[in-house]
N, C-alpha and C positions, 0 to 999 in steps of 0.2 A: 504494500500500500504506500502511495506517495505521501509526502508531507501535506500537500493540499487535501488529498482525500481524507487523511487522518484528522486534519483540522475541521473539515466539513462534518465529519462524523461526530466529532466532539461538540461542535456547535449545535447539531441536531439533538444530541443527547441533553445538552444544557437547556435548550429551549423546550424540549419535552418535559424536563423536570420542572422548569418554571411554569409551564402550562398545568401540570399536575398539581403543583403547589397552589396555583391560582384557583383550580377547581376545588381543592380542599378548603382554601380560605373562603371561597364563595359559599360552599356548603355550610361551613360553621358560622359565618357572619349572619347578623340579623338582616332581614329584608329592608332595603332603603338606606343602609349604612354605607359609610365611606369604605370600610373594609370589603364589603361585598362588591362595590364598584372597582376597587383595586384588583380583587380576584378576577373579575370579568376582564379587565385590561390584560392581566397576566395570561389568561387563557387565550386572548386574541393574538398574543405574540406567536402562537403556534401556526396561525393561518398561512404566513408566507412559506413556512417549511412544508406544509401540505402541498402547496403548489409546486415546490421544487421536487418533492417526492413523486408526485404525479408525472411531472415532466421527465424525471429520470426513468420511471417505469415505461412511459411511451417511447422514450429513446431506446430502451432495451428491447421493446417489441418490434420496433422498426429497424430492421437490419439493412444497411446500405446494400443496394444491388451490386453484385460483382461486375466489374467492367468486362466487357467482351474482349477477347484477345485481339490484338492488332493484326490486320492482314499482313503487315510486314513480318510478324513472327513466323508465319507460314512460308514466307519466301526464303528464309535461310540467310545465306551469306550476302553481304553487301556487294552489289554489282554496280559500280558507278556508271552513270549515263551522261552526266554533264560535268564540266569543270566550271565552277562559278567563283565569282569574287564576292565575298560576303563581308558586310560591316554590321556587327551587332550594336544596337544602340546602347549607350551607357545607362545603367539603372538609375532610377530616381533616388535611391537611398544608397549612401556610400557603403554601408555595411553589406549590401548585396553585390558590390563590385568585386566579385571573385573571378579568377581565371576560368575560362571555358576549358573543361577537361577533355582529354583524349577519349575517343569512342564515338558511338552513334548518337545522333540528336535528331528528333522527329519534329516536324512542323508542317506548315502548308506554304507553298510559294504562291503568291497572288500576283496576277497580271490583270490589270483592269478590274473587272468585277468577277473574275474567275479564280478559284483557288484549287490547287492540286496537292494532294498529300505527298510529302517527300521526306527523305531522311538524308542527312549529310554526315560526313565522317571527318573526324579530326584524327590524324595518324597517331599511333602509339608514341609516347615519349614527347609529345608536343602539346602545348596548351597556349592560349593567347588571351589577351585582355580585350574586353569590349571596347568598341570605338576604333579598333585598328582594322585595316583592310586585310582580309585573309583569302588566299587562293585555296579552295577546297573542292572535294568531289561530292556529287549529289546523285540520288536515285529516286525515281518516281514510283508510286504504287501502281499507277496506270500509265506506263510510258507511251503506249500507242496514242493515247488521248493528249497527254501533256507535252511530249517532245515537239510536235509541230508548232506549239505556241511559244516555245522557248528556243528561238533561233539565236545564234551568236549575236551579242550586242543588246539583247532584250533586258530591260530593267524590270525588277520585280521587288516585292516586299515579302518579308517573312512573318508569318502569323503563327503564334503559339497560344493556344487557348483562345481568348478573345482580345489579345493584344498584339499589335505589330511590334516585333522586337528587333527587326533588322531590315536592311536593304541589300540588294544584290544585283549583279549583272552577269549574264551568261557569257562565258569566255569561249567555250567550244563544246561540241558534242563529242563524247568519247566513243571509240569503237565498242560494239557489243560483244561480250565474251560468251554469253549464254542466252538461253530462252527466258523471256519474262512473262 
């Protein structure tokens, strides 16, 4: 149990004890007395906790749906189709300005109002900072549809989630080594 969870549990126990003490005080006090009113107030301190307990139970019942596997997972090895020049935009928060690690990165390349699922590769042993121009290789999920729209010299934007995170330009198509 984490520190926050143990603190929350302690708060719930304390408020439950206060509510029970308020119920006992209300039961023992004479009707219309100040002690009875204080007992009522102490019992009301329990109401916000009831809401939190109900929300916790609902959260336990609603399990998040598991994400469907990416179609890229079924494709296997990375087979570059394009050589692109990418410039990732600097993050808005300095703490998020970490080097882009080596390996596969997934996104959508956007030309005009059309977006195409893609992945790009940073070679092993290499990383770079955002804001610098990088020459990298990219692969499309549906190359037959995407490649005709990405001729050499085509500018595009890179979309991750619902944010544009970078800009790029197609340098060249790479020779195909296998079936897509």
